N, CA, C and O atoms as a CHARMM CRD file, in Angstrom:
* protein
*
  344
    1    1 MET  N      0.83700  -1.18000   0.00000 PROA 1      0.00000
    2    1 MET  CA     0.00000   0.00000   0.00000 PROA 1      0.00000
    3    1 MET  C      0.88700   1.25000   0.00000 PROA 1      0.00000
    4    1 MET  O      1.80500   1.35800   0.81300 PROA 1      0.00000
    5    2 PHE  N      0.62100   2.17300  -0.88900 PROA 2      0.00000
    6    2 PHE  CA     1.38600   3.40900  -1.02000 PROA 2      0.00000
    7    2 PHE  C      0.97400   4.38300   0.07600 PROA 2      0.00000
    8    2 PHE  O     -0.20500   4.71500   0.20200 PROA 2      0.00000
    9    3 LYS  N      1.94200   4.84400   0.87200 PROA 3      0.00000
   10    3 LYS  CA     1.68700   5.83100   1.92600 PROA 3      0.00000
   11    3 LYS  C      2.43900   7.10600   1.57200 PROA 3      0.00000
   12    3 LYS  O      3.65500   7.19000   1.74500 PROA 3      0.00000
   13    4 ALA  N      1.72100   8.07400   1.08600 PROA 4      0.00000
   14    4 ALA  CA     2.32300   9.31600   0.59900 PROA 4      0.00000
   15    4 ALA  C      3.12800  10.02700   1.67300 PROA 4      0.00000
   16    4 ALA  O      2.71700  10.10200   2.83100 PROA 4      0.00000
   17    5 TYR  N      4.27400  10.54400   1.27600 PROA 5      0.00000
   18    5 TYR  CA     5.16800  11.35400   2.10600 PROA 5      0.00000
   19    5 TYR  C      5.77800  10.59100   3.28000 PROA 5      0.00000
   20    5 TYR  O      6.30100  11.21400   4.20400 PROA 5      0.00000
   21    6 SER  N      5.72400   9.27400   3.26800 PROA 6      0.00000
   22    6 SER  CA     6.22100   8.49900   4.40900 PROA 6      0.00000
   23    6 SER  C      7.72000   8.24300   4.35400 PROA 6      0.00000
   24    6 SER  O      8.33500   7.98600   5.39000 PROA 6      0.00000
   25    7 ASN  N      8.32100   8.30600   3.17300 PROA 7      0.00000
   26    7 ASN  CA     9.76500   8.07200   3.04300 PROA 7      0.00000
   27    7 ASN  C     10.23900   8.55300   1.67500 PROA 7      0.00000
   28    7 ASN  O      9.44400   9.01800   0.86000 PROA 7      0.00000
   29    8 ASP  N     11.52700   8.43800   1.43800 PROA 8      0.00000
   30    8 ASP  CA    12.10800   8.86900   0.16300 PROA 8      0.00000
   31    8 ASP  C     12.43400   7.69700  -0.75600 PROA 8      0.00000
   32    8 ASP  O     13.15900   7.87300  -1.73600 PROA 8      0.00000
   33    9 ASP  N     11.92200   6.51900  -0.46700 PROA 9      0.00000
   34    9 ASP  CA    12.34600   5.32800  -1.19400 PROA 9      0.00000
   35    9 ASP  C     11.26200   4.64100  -2.01200 PROA 9      0.00000
   36    9 ASP  O     11.57500   4.02900  -3.03300 PROA 9      0.00000
   37   10 ASP  N     10.00900   4.71800  -1.60500 PROA 10     0.00000
   38   10 ASP  CA     8.95400   3.95100  -2.26100 PROA 10     0.00000
   39   10 ASP  C      8.65700   4.46200  -3.66100 PROA 10     0.00000
   40   10 ASP  O      8.62500   5.66700  -3.91200 PROA 10     0.00000
   41   11 GLU  N      8.44200   3.52300  -4.55800 PROA 11     0.00000
   42   11 GLU  CA     7.96400   3.83300  -5.90200 PROA 11     0.00000
   43   11 GLU  C      6.84300   2.87000  -6.23600 PROA 11     0.00000
   44   11 GLU  O      6.94600   1.66900  -5.99000 PROA 11     0.00000
   45   12 LEU  N      5.79600   3.39500  -6.78700 PROA 12     0.00000
   46   12 LEU  CA     4.67700   2.59300  -7.24400 PROA 12     0.00000
   47   12 LEU  C      4.65500   2.68100  -8.76000 PROA 12     0.00000
   48   12 LEU  O      4.67100   3.77700  -9.32000 PROA 12     0.00000
   49   13 THR  N      4.62000   1.53700  -9.42700 PROA 13     0.00000
   50   13 THR  CA     4.49700   1.53800 -10.88000 PROA 13     0.00000
   51   13 THR  C      3.14000   0.95800 -11.24200 PROA 13     0.00000
   52   13 THR  O      2.65800   0.01700 -10.61300 PROA 13     0.00000
   53   14 ILE  N      2.54100   1.53500 -12.26000 PROA 14     0.00000
   54   14 ILE  CA     1.22200   1.10600 -12.71300 PROA 14     0.00000
   55   14 ILE  C      1.34100   0.68600 -14.17200 PROA 14     0.00000
   56   14 ILE  O      1.97800   1.37300 -14.97100 PROA 14     0.00000
   57   15 GLN  N      0.73300  -0.43300 -14.51400 PROA 15     0.00000
   58   15 GLN  CA     0.79400  -1.03300 -15.86100 PROA 15     0.00000
   59   15 GLN  C      2.24300  -1.17900 -16.30200 PROA 15     0.00000
   60   15 GLN  O      2.69300  -0.53900 -17.25300 PROA 15     0.00000
   61   16 GLY  N      2.95000  -2.02600 -15.59500 PROA 16     0.00000
   62   16 GLY  CA     4.37900  -2.19800 -15.86600 PROA 16     0.00000
   63   16 GLY  C      5.09700  -0.96100 -15.38700 PROA 16     0.00000
   64   16 GLY  O      5.15000  -0.70000 -14.18500 PROA 16     0.00000
   65   17 ASP  N      5.64900  -0.19500 -16.30700 PROA 17     0.00000
   66   17 ASP  CA     6.28100   1.06300 -15.90800 PROA 17     0.00000
   67   17 ASP  C      5.68000   2.24400 -16.66900 PROA 17     0.00000
   68   17 ASP  O      6.35000   3.25200 -16.89200 PROA 17     0.00000
   69   18 ALA  N      4.40100   2.11300 -17.07000 PROA 18     0.00000
   70   18 ALA  CA     3.73600   3.19200 -17.81300 PROA 18     0.00000
   71   18 ALA  C      3.66200   4.46600 -16.98000 PROA 18     0.00000
   72   18 ALA  O      3.88400   5.56200 -17.49300 PROA 18     0.00000
   73   19 LEU  N      3.34900   4.32000 -15.69400 PROA 19     0.00000
   74   19 LEU  CA     3.28400   5.46200 -14.78800 PROA 19     0.00000
   75   19 LEU  C      4.03900   5.10400 -13.52100 PROA 19     0.00000
   76   19 LEU  O      3.82900   4.03800 -12.94200 PROA 19     0.00000
   77   20 THR  N      4.90500   5.98500 -13.10200 PROA 20     0.00000
   78   20 THR  CA     5.65800   5.79400 -11.86700 PROA 20     0.00000
   79   20 THR  C      5.27400   6.89000 -10.89000 PROA 20     0.00000
   80   20 THR  O      5.24400   8.06900 -11.24100 PROA 20     0.00000
   81   21 ILE  N      4.98000   6.48800  -9.65900 PROA 21     0.00000
   82   21 ILE  CA     4.70100   7.43800  -8.58900 PROA 21     0.00000
   83   21 ILE  C      5.82300   7.27100  -7.57500 PROA 21     0.00000
   84   21 ILE  O      5.91700   6.24600  -6.89900 PROA 21     0.00000
   85   22 ALA  N      6.67100   8.28800  -7.47800 PROA 22     0.00000
   86   22 ALA  CA     7.83100   8.24300  -6.58600 PROA 22     0.00000
   87   22 ALA  C      7.49800   8.99100  -5.30500 PROA 22     0.00000
   88   22 ALA  O      7.06600  10.14300  -5.34000 PROA 22     0.00000
   89   23 ASN  N      7.70100   8.32900  -4.18500 PROA 23     0.00000
   90   23 ASN  CA     7.41500   8.90300  -2.88300 PROA 23     0.00000
   91   23 ASN  C      8.57500   9.76100  -2.41700 PROA 23     0.00000
   92   23 ASN  O      9.72500   9.50800  -2.77500 PROA 23     0.00000
   93   24 GLY  N      8.28200  10.75300  -1.63500 PROA 24     0.00000
   94   24 GLY  CA     9.28600  11.58600  -0.99900 PROA 24     0.00000
   95   24 GLY  C      8.68500  12.18100   0.25800 PROA 24     0.00000
   96   24 GLY  O      7.46400  12.19800   0.41100 PROA 24     0.00000
   97   25 THR  N      9.51700  12.66800   1.15700 PROA 25     0.00000
   98   25 THR  CA     8.99400  13.23500   2.39500 PROA 25     0.00000
   99   25 THR  C      8.42100  14.63200   2.19300 PROA 25     0.00000
  100   25 THR  O      7.64800  15.10600   3.02600 PROA 25     0.00000
  101   26 THR  N      8.78900  15.30100   1.09900 PROA 26     0.00000
  102   26 THR  CA     8.24400  16.63100   0.83000 PROA 26     0.00000
  103   26 THR  C      7.46900  16.71600  -0.47700 PROA 26     0.00000
  104   26 THR  O      6.80800  17.72200  -0.73600 PROA 26     0.00000
  105   27 ARG  N      7.53900  15.68100  -1.30200 PROA 27     0.00000
  106   27 ARG  CA     6.81900  15.70900  -2.57800 PROA 27     0.00000
  107   27 ARG  C      6.58900  14.28000  -3.08400 PROA 27     0.00000
  108   27 ARG  O      7.35000  13.36300  -2.77400 PROA 27     0.00000
  109   28 VAL  N      5.54200  14.11900  -3.85300 PROA 28     0.00000
  110   28 VAL  CA     5.25300  12.87500  -4.56000 PROA 28     0.00000
  111   28 VAL  C      5.30000  13.22900  -6.04300 PROA 28     0.00000
  112   28 VAL  O      4.64200  14.17300  -6.48100 PROA 28     0.00000
  113   29 THR  N      6.08000  12.46800  -6.81700 PROA 29     0.00000
  114   29 THR  CA     6.28700  12.78200  -8.22500 PROA 29     0.00000
  115   29 THR  C      5.65000  11.71300  -9.10600 PROA 29     0.00000
  116   29 THR  O      5.90900  10.52200  -8.93500 PROA 29     0.00000
  117   30 LEU  N      4.81800  12.14600 -10.04600 PROA 30     0.00000
  118   30 LEU  CA     4.21100  11.25400 -11.02900 PROA 30     0.00000
  119   30 LEU  C      4.91100  11.47200 -12.35500 PROA 30     0.00000
  120   30 LEU  O      5.08500  12.60900 -12.79400 PROA 30     0.00000
  121   31 SER  N      5.31600  10.37500 -12.99500 PROA 31     0.00000
  122   31 SER  CA     5.95400  10.49700 -14.30300 PROA 31     0.00000
  123   31 SER  C      5.52900   9.34500 -15.20100 PROA 31     0.00000
  124   31 SER  O      5.31900   8.22200 -14.74300 PROA 31     0.00000
  125   32 GLY  N      5.40700   9.64500 -16.47600 PROA 32     0.00000
  126   32 GLY  CA     5.01500   8.63100 -17.44500 PROA 32     0.00000
  127   32 GLY  C      3.68600   8.96800 -18.08600 PROA 32     0.00000
  128   32 GLY  O      3.13700  10.05300 -17.89300 PROA 32     0.00000
  129   33 THR  N      3.18600   8.02000 -18.84800 PROA 33     0.00000
  130   33 THR  CA     1.90800   8.16400 -19.53400 PROA 33     0.00000
  131   33 THR  C      1.08800   6.91900 -19.25500 PROA 33     0.00000
  132   33 THR  O      1.55100   5.79900 -19.47000 PROA 33     0.00000
  133   34 LEU  N     -0.11400   7.11400 -18.78000 PROA 34     0.00000
  134   34 LEU  CA    -0.97300   5.99300 -18.42400 PROA 34     0.00000
  135   34 LEU  C     -2.25600   6.06100 -19.23400 PROA 34     0.00000
  136   34 LEU  O     -2.98200   7.05400 -19.17800 PROA 34     0.00000
  137   35 ASP  N     -2.53400   5.00400 -19.98500 PROA 35     0.00000
  138   35 ASP  CA    -3.80900   4.87600 -20.68100 PROA 35     0.00000
  139   35 ASP  C     -4.73400   4.05200 -19.80200 PROA 35     0.00000
  140   35 ASP  O     -4.43900   2.89700 -19.49400 PROA 35     0.00000
  141   36 ILE  N     -5.84400   4.63800 -19.40100 PROA 36     0.00000
  142   36 ILE  CA    -6.83300   3.91000 -18.60800 PROA 36     0.00000
  143   36 ILE  C     -7.91800   3.46500 -19.57600 PROA 36     0.00000
  144   36 ILE  O     -8.81500   4.22600 -19.93800 PROA 36     0.00000
  145   37 THR  N     -7.80400   2.21900 -19.97700 PROA 37     0.00000
  146   37 THR  CA    -8.71700   1.65600 -20.96500 PROA 37     0.00000
  147   37 THR  C    -10.00700   1.18500 -20.30100 PROA 37     0.00000
  148   37 THR  O    -10.05400   0.97300 -19.08900 PROA 37     0.00000
  149   38 ARG  N    -11.02700   1.02700 -21.09200 PROA 38     0.00000
  150   38 ARG  CA   -12.33600   0.62600 -20.58400 PROA 38     0.00000
  151   38 ARG  C    -12.42100  -0.89900 -20.53200 PROA 38     0.00000
  152   38 ARG  O    -13.18100  -1.52700 -21.26900 PROA 38     0.00000
  153   39 ASP  N    -11.61600  -1.47000 -19.63500 PROA 39     0.00000
  154   39 ASP  CA   -11.58200  -2.91700 -19.45100 PROA 39     0.00000
  155   39 ASP  C    -11.03900  -3.20300 -18.05300 PROA 39     0.00000
  156   39 ASP  O    -10.79600  -2.27700 -17.27900 PROA 39     0.00000
  157   40 LYS  N    -10.84900  -4.48000 -17.72800 PROA 40     0.00000
  158   40 LYS  CA   -10.37900  -4.85000 -16.39000 PROA 40     0.00000
  159   40 LYS  C     -8.98200  -4.31100 -16.10900 PROA 40     0.00000
  160   40 LYS  O     -8.67100  -3.92600 -14.98200 PROA 40     0.00000
  161   41 ARG  N     -8.15000  -4.28600 -17.13300 PROA 41     0.00000
  162   41 ARG  CA    -6.79600  -3.74600 -16.95800 PROA 41     0.00000
  163   41 ARG  C     -6.86000  -2.24900 -16.63200 PROA 41     0.00000
  164   41 ARG  O     -6.12600  -1.76100 -15.77200 PROA 41     0.00000
  165   42 GLY  N     -7.73300  -1.53900 -17.31900 PROA 42     0.00000
  166   42 GLY  CA    -7.92000  -0.11600 -17.05400 PROA 42     0.00000
  167   42 GLY  C     -8.46600   0.14000 -15.66300 PROA 42     0.00000
  168   42 GLY  O     -8.04800   1.08100 -14.98700 PROA 42     0.00000
  169   43 LEU  N     -9.40000  -0.69500 -15.23800 PROA 43     0.00000
  170   43 LEU  CA    -9.95800  -0.57100 -13.88900 PROA 43     0.00000
  171   43 LEU  C     -8.87400  -0.78100 -12.84100 PROA 43     0.00000
  172   43 LEU  O     -8.79700  -0.03800 -11.86200 PROA 43     0.00000
  173   44 LYS  N     -8.04100  -1.79000 -13.04600 PROA 44     0.00000
  174   44 LYS  CA    -6.95300  -2.06000 -12.10100 PROA 44     0.00000
  175   44 LYS  C     -6.00200  -0.86100 -12.01600 PROA 44     0.00000
  176   44 LYS  O     -5.57800  -0.47900 -10.92600 PROA 44     0.00000
  177   45 ALA  N     -5.67600  -0.28000 -13.15200 PROA 45     0.00000
  178   45 ALA  CA    -4.78800   0.88800 -13.17800 PROA 45     0.00000
  179   45 ALA  C     -5.44200   2.08000 -12.48700 PROA 45     0.00000
  180   45 ALA  O     -4.79600   2.78200 -11.71000 PROA 45     0.00000
  181   46 ALA  N     -6.71900   2.30700 -12.76900 PROA 46     0.00000
  182   46 ALA  CA    -7.43600   3.43400 -12.17200 PROA 46     0.00000
  183   46 ALA  C     -7.52100   3.29800 -10.65700 PROA 46     0.00000
  184   46 ALA  O     -7.36800   4.28200  -9.93300 PROA 46     0.00000
  185   47 LEU  N     -7.76200   2.09300 -10.18100 PROA 47     0.00000
  186   47 LEU  CA    -7.84800   1.87400  -8.73400 PROA 47     0.00000
  187   47 LEU  C     -6.49700   2.08500  -8.05300 PROA 47     0.00000
  188   47 LEU  O     -6.43700   2.63700  -6.95400 PROA 47     0.00000
  189   48 ALA  N     -5.41700   1.65000  -8.69500 PROA 48     0.00000
  190   48 ALA  CA    -4.07800   1.86200  -8.13100 PROA 48     0.00000
  191   48 ALA  C     -3.75400   3.35100  -8.06600 PROA 48     0.00000
  192   48 ALA  O     -3.21600   3.83200  -7.06900 PROA 48     0.00000
  193   49 LEU  N     -4.08200   4.07200  -9.12600 PROA 49     0.00000
  194   49 LEU  CA    -3.84800   5.51600  -9.15300 PROA 49     0.00000
  195   49 LEU  C     -4.70400   6.21800  -8.10100 PROA 49     0.00000
  196   49 LEU  O     -4.22500   7.11400  -7.40600 PROA 49     0.00000
  197   50 LYS  N     -5.95300   5.81700  -7.98400 PROA 50     0.00000
  198   50 LYS  CA    -6.86100   6.40700  -6.99800 PROA 50     0.00000
  199   50 LYS  C     -6.34300   6.19000  -5.58900 PROA 50     0.00000
  200   50 LYS  O     -6.37200   7.11200  -4.77300 PROA 50     0.00000
  201   51 GLN  N     -5.87000   4.98900  -5.28800 PROA 51     0.00000
  202   51 GLN  CA    -5.35600   4.71000  -3.94300 PROA 51     0.00000
  203   51 GLN  C     -4.18000   5.61200  -3.62900 PROA 51     0.00000
  204   51 GLN  O     -4.09600   6.15700  -2.52800 PROA 51     0.00000
  205   52 ALA  N     -3.27300   5.77700  -4.57400 PROA 52     0.00000
  206   52 ALA  CA    -2.10400   6.62600  -4.34700 PROA 52     0.00000
  207   52 ALA  C     -2.52100   8.08100  -4.15100 PROA 52     0.00000
  208   52 ALA  O     -2.03800   8.74500  -3.23400 PROA 52     0.00000
  209   53 LEU  N     -3.41000   8.57800  -5.00000 PROA 53     0.00000
  210   53 LEU  CA    -3.84300   9.97400  -4.87900 PROA 53     0.00000
  211   53 LEU  C     -4.70100  10.20500  -3.64400 PROA 53     0.00000
  212   53 LEU  O     -4.63200  11.27600  -3.04100 PROA 53     0.00000
  213   54 ASP  N     -5.50700   9.22100  -3.25500 PROA 54     0.00000
  214   54 ASP  CA    -6.26500   9.33600  -2.00600 PROA 54     0.00000
  215   54 ASP  C     -5.31800   9.46900  -0.82000 PROA 54     0.00000
  216   54 ASP  O     -5.59100  10.22300   0.11400 PROA 54     0.00000
  217   55 SER  N     -4.20100   8.73700  -0.85600 PROA 55     0.00000
  218   55 SER  CA    -3.20500   8.82800   0.20800 PROA 55     0.00000
  219   55 SER  C     -2.56800  10.21600   0.23900 PROA 55     0.00000
  220   55 SER  O     -2.35000  10.77700   1.31200 PROA 55     0.00000
  221   56 VAL  N     -2.27300  10.76500  -0.93300 PROA 56     0.00000
  222   56 VAL  CA    -1.70300  12.11600  -1.01900 PROA 56     0.00000
  223   56 VAL  C     -2.67800  13.12900  -0.41700 PROA 56     0.00000
  224   56 VAL  O     -2.29200  13.93500   0.43000 PROA 56     0.00000
  225   57 VAL  N     -3.93100  13.09000  -0.85000 PROA 57     0.00000
  226   57 VAL  CA    -4.93300  14.05000  -0.38100 PROA 57     0.00000
  227   57 VAL  C     -5.16000  13.91600   1.12100 PROA 57     0.00000
  228   57 VAL  O     -5.21700  14.92300   1.82600 PROA 57     0.00000
  229   58 ALA  N     -5.29100  12.69800   1.61600 PROA 58     0.00000
  230   58 ALA  CA    -5.53000  12.48600   3.04400 PROA 58     0.00000
  231   58 ALA  C     -4.37300  13.01200   3.88700 PROA 58     0.00000
  232   58 ALA  O     -4.59300  13.63200   4.92800 PROA 58     0.00000
  233   59 THR  N     -3.14400  12.76700   3.44200 PROA 59     0.00000
  234   59 THR  CA    -1.97800  13.24100   4.18400 PROA 59     0.00000
  235   59 THR  C     -1.92500  14.76000   4.19700 PROA 59     0.00000
  236   59 THR  O     -1.65800  15.36000   5.23800 PROA 59     0.00000
  237   60 LEU  N     -2.17400  15.38500   3.06100 PROA 60     0.00000
  238   60 LEU  CA    -2.16200  16.85000   2.99200 PROA 60     0.00000
  239   60 LEU  C     -3.27600  17.46100   3.84200 PROA 60     0.00000
  240   60 LEU  O     -3.04900  18.45600   4.53100 PROA 60     0.00000
  241   61 GLN  N     -4.45900  16.88400   3.80200 PROA 61     0.00000
  242   61 GLN  CA    -5.57700  17.41400   4.58500 PROA 61     0.00000
  243   61 GLN  C     -5.36100  17.24600   6.08200 PROA 61     0.00000
  244   61 GLN  O     -5.86200  18.04600   6.87200 PROA 61     0.00000
  245   62 ALA  N     -4.62300  16.22000   6.48000 PROA 62     0.00000
  246   62 ALA  CA    -4.39100  15.95300   7.90100 PROA 62     0.00000
  247   62 ALA  C     -3.31600  16.85100   8.50700 PROA 62     0.00000
  248   62 ALA  O     -3.21500  16.94700   9.73000 PROA 62     0.00000
  249   63 GLN  N     -2.51900  17.50300   7.68000 PROA 63     0.00000
  250   63 GLN  CA    -1.42400  18.33800   8.18700 PROA 63     0.00000
  251   63 GLN  C     -1.95000  19.73800   8.49400 PROA 63     0.00000
  252   63 GLN  O     -2.22500  20.52000   7.58400 PROA 63     0.00000
  253   64 ALA  N     -2.08900  20.04600   9.78100 PROA 64     0.00000
  254   64 ALA  CA    -2.64600  21.32700  10.20900 PROA 64     0.00000
  255   64 ALA  C     -1.75500  22.50700   9.83300 PROA 64     0.00000
  256   64 ALA  O     -2.25300  23.59300   9.53700 PROA 64     0.00000
  257   65 ASP  N     -0.44700  22.29900   9.84400 PROA 65     0.00000
  258   65 ASP  CA     0.49500  23.39000   9.57300 PROA 65     0.00000
  259   65 ASP  C      1.04100  23.33200   8.14500 PROA 65     0.00000
  260   65 ASP  O      2.22200  23.59300   7.91600 PROA 65     0.00000
  261   66 LEU  N      0.19600  22.99700   7.21000 PROA 66     0.00000
  262   66 LEU  CA     0.60100  22.86800   5.81000 PROA 66     0.00000
  263   66 LEU  C      1.07000  24.22600   5.27600 PROA 66     0.00000
  264   66 LEU  O      0.31100  25.19500   5.30600 PROA 66     0.00000
  265   67 PRO  N      2.31700  24.30300   4.78800 PROA 67     0.00000
  266   67 PRO  CA     2.81200  25.59200   4.28900 PROA 67     0.00000
  267   67 PRO  C      2.16500  25.95900   2.95000 PROA 67     0.00000
  268   67 PRO  O      1.60900  25.10400   2.26000 PROA 67     0.00000
  269   68 GLU  N      2.24800  27.22800   2.60000 PROA 68     0.00000
  270   68 GLU  CA     1.75000  27.68200   1.30000 PROA 68     0.00000
  271   68 GLU  C      2.55000  27.05200   0.17000 PROA 68     0.00000
  272   68 GLU  O      1.99100  26.65300  -0.85200 PROA 68     0.00000
  273   69 GLN  N      3.88400  26.96500   0.36300 PROA 69     0.00000
  274   69 GLN  CA     4.75800  26.39300  -0.65400 PROA 69     0.00000
  275   69 GLN  C      6.05100  25.94600   0.01600 PROA 69     0.00000
  276   69 GLN  O      6.54900  26.61100   0.92400 PROA 69     0.00000
  277   70 ILE  N      6.59500  24.81100  -0.43900 PROA 70     0.00000
  278   70 ILE  CA     7.87500  24.34000   0.07600 PROA 70     0.00000
  279   70 ILE  C      8.99400  24.84300  -0.81900 PROA 70     0.00000
  280   70 ILE  O      8.75200  25.33200  -1.92200 PROA 70     0.00000
  281   71 LYS  N     10.22600  24.71700  -0.32900 PROA 71     0.00000
  282   71 LYS  CA    11.38100  25.05900  -1.15600 PROA 71     0.00000
  283   71 LYS  C     11.37800  24.16500  -2.38500 PROA 71     0.00000
  284   71 LYS  O     10.98700  23.00000  -2.31100 PROA 71     0.00000
  285   72 ASP  N     11.80400  24.69700  -3.49200 PROA 72     0.00000
  286   72 ASP  CA    11.81500  23.94000  -4.74100 PROA 72     0.00000
  287   72 ASP  C     13.09800  23.13400  -4.86100 PROA 72     0.00000
  288   72 ASP  O     13.91100  23.36200  -5.75700 PROA 72     0.00000
  289   73 GLU  N     13.26600  22.18800  -3.94500 PROA 73     0.00000
  290   73 GLU  CA    14.43100  21.31100  -3.94100 PROA 73     0.00000
  291   73 GLU  C     13.93700  19.87500  -3.85100 PROA 73     0.00000
  292   73 GLU  O     13.01400  19.59300  -3.08800 PROA 73     0.00000
  293   74 PRO  N     14.52700  18.96900  -4.60600 PROA 74     0.00000
  294   74 PRO  CA    14.11100  17.56300  -4.51400 PROA 74     0.00000
  295   74 PRO  C     14.50200  16.96700  -3.16900 PROA 74     0.00000
  296   74 PRO  O     15.42500  17.44100  -2.50600 PROA 74     0.00000
  297   75 ASP  N     13.78800  15.92400  -2.78300 PROA 75     0.00000
  298   75 ASP  CA    14.12100  15.21100  -1.55300 PROA 75     0.00000
  299   75 ASP  C     15.50200  14.59700  -1.66100 PROA 75     0.00000
  300   75 ASP  O     15.88700  14.10900  -2.72400 PROA 75     0.00000
  301   76 ALA  N     16.24100  14.61800  -0.57800 PROA 76     0.00000
  302   76 ALA  CA    17.57000  13.99900  -0.54600 PROA 76     0.00000
  303   76 ALA  C     17.42200  12.52300  -0.22900 PROA 76     0.00000
  304   76 ALA  O     16.66200  12.14600   0.66300 PROA 76     0.00000
  305   77 LYS  N     18.13200  11.70500  -0.94600 PROA 77     0.00000
  306   77 LYS  CA    18.12100  10.27200  -0.66600 PROA 77     0.00000
  307   77 LYS  C     19.09300  10.00300   0.48200 PROA 77     0.00000
  308   77 LYS  O     20.24600  10.42800   0.41900 PROA 77     0.00000
  309   78 PRO  N     18.65000   9.30700   1.52300 PROA 78     0.00000
  310   78 PRO  CA    19.54900   9.01900   2.64100 PROA 78     0.00000
  311   78 PRO  C     20.74900   8.19400   2.18500 PROA 78     0.00000
  312   78 PRO  O     20.60000   7.23900   1.42200 PROA 78     0.00000
  313   79 GLY  N     21.91100   8.56000   2.64600 PROA 79     0.00000
  314   79 GLY  CA    23.11500   7.79200   2.36000 PROA 79     0.00000
  315   79 GLY  C     23.75500   8.09200   1.02100 PROA 79     0.00000
  316   79 GLY  O     24.77600   7.48600   0.69700 PROA 79     0.00000
  317   80 VAL  N     23.20800   8.99000   0.23600 PROA 80     0.00000
  318   80 VAL  CA    23.78700   9.32200  -1.06100 PROA 80     0.00000
  319   80 VAL  C     24.71100  10.52200  -0.88400 PROA 80     0.00000
  320   80 VAL  O     24.31900  11.54200  -0.31700 PROA 80     0.00000
  321   81 VAL  N     25.93300  10.38900  -1.37200 PROA 81     0.00000
  322   81 VAL  CA    26.90900  11.47800  -1.27100 PROA 81     0.00000
  323   81 VAL  C     27.34400  11.89300  -2.66900 PROA 81     0.00000
  324   81 VAL  O     27.21300  11.12700  -3.62400 PROA 81     0.00000
  325   82 ASP  N     27.85800  13.10400  -2.78100 PROA 82     0.00000
  326   82 ASP  CA    28.38000  13.58200  -4.05800 PROA 82     0.00000
  327   82 ASP  C     29.59100  12.76400  -4.46600 PROA 82     0.00000
  328   82 ASP  O     30.36800  12.32900  -3.61600 PROA 82     0.00000
  329   83 ASN  N     29.75100  12.55400  -5.76100 PROA 83     0.00000
  330   83 ASN  CA    30.89100  11.82300  -6.30000 PROA 83     0.00000
  331   83 ASN  C     32.14200  12.68700  -6.14500 PROA 83     0.00000
  332   83 ASN  O     32.18900  13.78400  -6.70000 PROA 83     0.00000
  333   84 PRO  N     33.15700  12.22600  -5.40600 PROA 84     0.00000
  334   84 PRO  CA    34.35100  13.04100  -5.17800 PROA 84     0.00000
  335   84 PRO  C     35.23600  13.15200  -6.41900 PROA 84     0.00000
  336   84 PRO  O     36.17800  13.94400  -6.42200 PROA 84     0.00000
  337   85 PHE  N     34.96000  12.38400  -7.46900 PROA 85     0.00000
  338   85 PHE  CA    35.79900  12.37600  -8.66600 PROA 85     0.00000
  339   85 PHE  C     35.28600  13.31600  -9.75000 PROA 85     0.00000
  340   85 PHE  O     35.86100  13.37200 -10.83700 PROA 85     0.00000
  341   86 ASN  N     34.22600  14.04500  -9.47600 PROA 86     0.00000
  342   86 ASN  CA    33.69200  15.00500 -10.46400 PROA 86     0.00000
  343   86 ASN  C     34.28600  16.36400 -10.25800 PROA 86     0.00000
  344   86 ASN  O     33.95900  17.29900 -10.99000 PROA 86     0.00000
């Protein structure tokens, strides 16, 4: 189950890798193209997307001190350091 903003590591992929939802502690990033077809496969994709977005909305609504805007910096991955050879 996708829990929005819970960590910087989770990724949810829908329909193989058609759509990727990357979790972060300050942002959730959606990338790719998803066709939601009028069939069981489309329903499965729509439900997965809905669950992820419901988690995003619920988390945002539950935060009483939600800022107007965060700094425009990507989440830092724990344990990742700059390459000293660059």
